[in-house]
C-alpha positions, 0 to 999 in steps of 0.5 A, spaced: 500 501 499 502 506 497 501 511 504 501 517 497 494 514 496 487 514 499 485 509 502 480 505 499 474 501 503 478 494 502 484 498 505 480 502 510 477 496 513 484 492 514 485 498 518 480 494 523 485 490 525 491 494 527 486 499 531 481 493 535 488 490 538 491 498 539 484 498 544 486 492 547 493 496 549 490 502 551 485 498 556 489 494 558 495 500 559 488 504 564 486 497 567 494 497 569 496 505 571 490 503 577 492 497 578 500 497 579 501 491 581 498 487 577 504 488 571 500 482 567 496 487 564 502 491 561 506 485 558 498 485 554 498 491 553 505 491 550 503 484 545 497 487 543 500 495 540 507 491 538 502 486 534 497 492 532 505 496 530 507 490 526 501 490 521 501 497 520 507 495 518 504 490 512 498 494 511 504 500 509 509 496 506 512 500 501 515 497 495 523 500 496 524 497 503 524 489 502 526 489 509 519 490 512 517 483 512 522 482 516 520 487 520 513 485 521 515 479 522 520 479 529 514 485 532 508 479 530 514 473 534 514 478 540 507 479 540 507 472 542 513 472 547 509 478 550 502 475 550 505 467 553 509 471 559 503 476 560 499 469 562 504 466 565 504 470 570 498 472 572 497 464 573 503 465 576 508 461 573 515 461 572 516 463 565 524 463 567 523 455 566 519 455 559 522 454 553 517 458 550 525 463 549 529 458 546 523 457 541 523 463 539 530 465 538 529 459 533 523 461 529 526 467 528 533 465 525 528 461 520 525 467 519 531 471 516 534 463 514 527 463 508 527 471 508 535 473 506 540 467 504 533 463 500 528 469 498 523 463 500 517 468 500 511 460 502 516 457 506 517 464 510 510 465 510 510 458 513 515 458 519 511 465 521 504 462 522 507 455 524 512 458 528 506 462 531 501 457 532 506 453 536 508 458 541 501 458 542 500 452 544 506 451 547 504 456 553 496 454 552 499 447 553 502 449 560 494 452 563 492 448 566 490 452 571 485 458 568 480 451 566 478 450 572 478 456 575 472 462 574 467 462 568 473 467 564 479 464 565 475 457 562 473 461 555 480 464 555 482 456 557 479 455 549 480 461 545 489 460 545 487 454 541 481 457 537 487 462 536 492 458 535 489 454 530 487 459 527 494 462 525 497 456 522 490 455 518 490 463 516 497 461 513 496 454 510 490 457 506 493 463 504 500 459 503 497 454 499 491 457 495 496 462 491 501 463 485 509 462 490 510 467 486 514 473 491 511 480 487 504 475 488 505 471 494 506 479 500 501 482 496 498 486 503 492 483 502 494 476 501 498 477 509 491 481 512 489 474 509 495 470 513 494 473 519 489 473 525 482 476 522 480 481 527 475 476 529 480 471 532 484 478 535 477 480 538 476 473 541 482 473 544 482 480 545 475 480 549 477 474 553 483 477 555 479 483 558 474 479 562 479 475 565 483 481 566 475 485 570 474 478 573 481 480 577 479 486 578 472 485 580 472 478 585 477 482 590 472 487 591 466 482 591 470 478 597 472 485 600 463 486 600 461 480 604 468 479 608 470 482 616 478 485 615 478 484 622 478 475 623 476 474 616 470 471 615 463 472 613 460 479 614 453 481 617 451 483 610 453 477 608 449 473 613 442 477 612 443 476 603 442 468 605 437 470 611 430 469 608 433 463 604 430 457 605 433 451 607 432 445 602 432 438 604 438 436 599 442 431 599 446 436 605 441 435 609 440 436 615 443 444 617 446 445 623 447 452 626 452 454 631 451 460 634 457 462 639 459 469 644 465 471 646 466 471 655 467 478 658 470 480 652 468 487 653 473 487 660 478 484 655 477 493 651 476 496 657 482 492 661 488 491 656 486 496 650 482 495 643 487 492 641 488 487 645 479 486 642 482 485 636 488 481 636 483 477 641 477 477 636 482 476 630 485 468 633 477 467 634 477 468 627 483 462 625 480 458 630 472 457 627 477 457 620 481 452 623 474 447 626 470 447 620 470 444 614 469 447 607 463 447 605 461 449 612 459 458 613 462 461 618 460 469 620 462 474 624 455 478 626 458 483 630 461 486 635 463 479 639 458 474 637 460 468 631 456 464 626 457 457 624 452 454 618 453 447 616 451 442 612 449 435 612 451 436 619 445 434 625 447 438 631 450 432 636 455 433 630 455 440 630 457 440 638 462 435 636 465 442 632 464 447 638 466 443 643 473 443 639 472 450 639 471 452 644 476 447 647 482 451 643 479 458 645 481 456 653 488 454 652 490 460 648 493 465 652 493 472 648 500 476 650 499 483 650 503 490 653 499 489 658 499 483 659 496 476 658 491 472 657 484 467 656 477 467 653 472 464 654 466 462 648 458 460 651 455 456 644 448 456 642 446 450 637 440 447 633 438 442 627 434 445 622 427 444 619 425 442 611 424 449 608 427 453 614 427 460 613 436 461 616 433 468 620 427 463 623 433 458 626 438 463 627 432 466 633 432 459 634 438 459 636 439 465 639 436 463 644 439 457 646 445 462 646 443 466 651 441 460 655 448 458 654 450 465 657 444 465 665 447 458 666 455 460 666 458 461 660 464 456 656 458 453 655 454 449 649 446 448 649 445 444 644 437 443 642 436 437 638 429 434 634 426 437 629 419 439 631 417 445 629 416 449 635 415 456 635 422 460 637 419 462 645 419 455 646 426 452 643 430 453 649 425 449 653 425 441 655 419 438 654 416 442 647 418 438 641 425 439 642 431 436 648 435 441 650 442 439 651 448 444 655 456 442 654 
């Protein structure tokens, strides 16, 4: 294409590919400017910018510049290596141990050989397409972590081999269906067919952008529902779930544990608020250590905590509560004003079928305060599943038996 001539419709369409890549590069760079620790975003931006530069170099091909083809090929290979390094950085994979660098150097040597030594245009094009496809495919083979990630990661995982195949098949189709003369093969339209079309670039850029946005949104969602002091779910998350019904399914029954630290106010008054924060953080750690991966735990506010245990009857929940109670009792916290231990009182109730969580909470809360009244540092557990009113839940002989441990 002669830059001095006005653009035709087909030439303007050809510019869509690098223009879109530059937009992706700008988008990744803008996100990186606000999230500097995520260096993979900068690598993504560089990969798309370098690829766009190579494509523009081919579109505005200068008839008297024989090195434009080789320069564009070097930019394409560089963009593939930058993209692979960005993917590795995002997934925490050591790029130094990857053979991608050696493959990239070997590919550049072959391109130099076919372009300068033999002037073999079809071999040059085949090598470029197959080499870039191989680079992305080799990177993809180390990214199994994406397949087990979020939905955006899974889409990205399957887009990568699709783009890799597009690079290889695109070059092969062009080389096999056009005359193998240098003059015809290096025409800009032919080169644009040989490189990833707009659809492939859009699929790759879009999936990368979606996965990057997922990385930004996930921590925000976590912060919204997580108590920063204990790293348990917060009251907002509990209230969001409180009107959901605990329906019968393979994990039925549910049991709810409520626990409240004993004399927590005196800890704050005697040892300071830093000691209170340390007590809450240690309680959160003990709870996380004692529950299963499928259980849910919340800090409801102040010194009150809740644990929901699917597939667990009240007796099983009582065993977990006892482990937490015993571990709290033997844990001593050392503070500048002295060291101290903390105890907790527990209430436990088992859910009824289709019972809203807030109703189960009301019954369990009565049992918790029954434990407080009986002397603290103990567990009050209601067994049985007959439907009774919340006020009667803590009273023996009303359909449930109250046990103090």
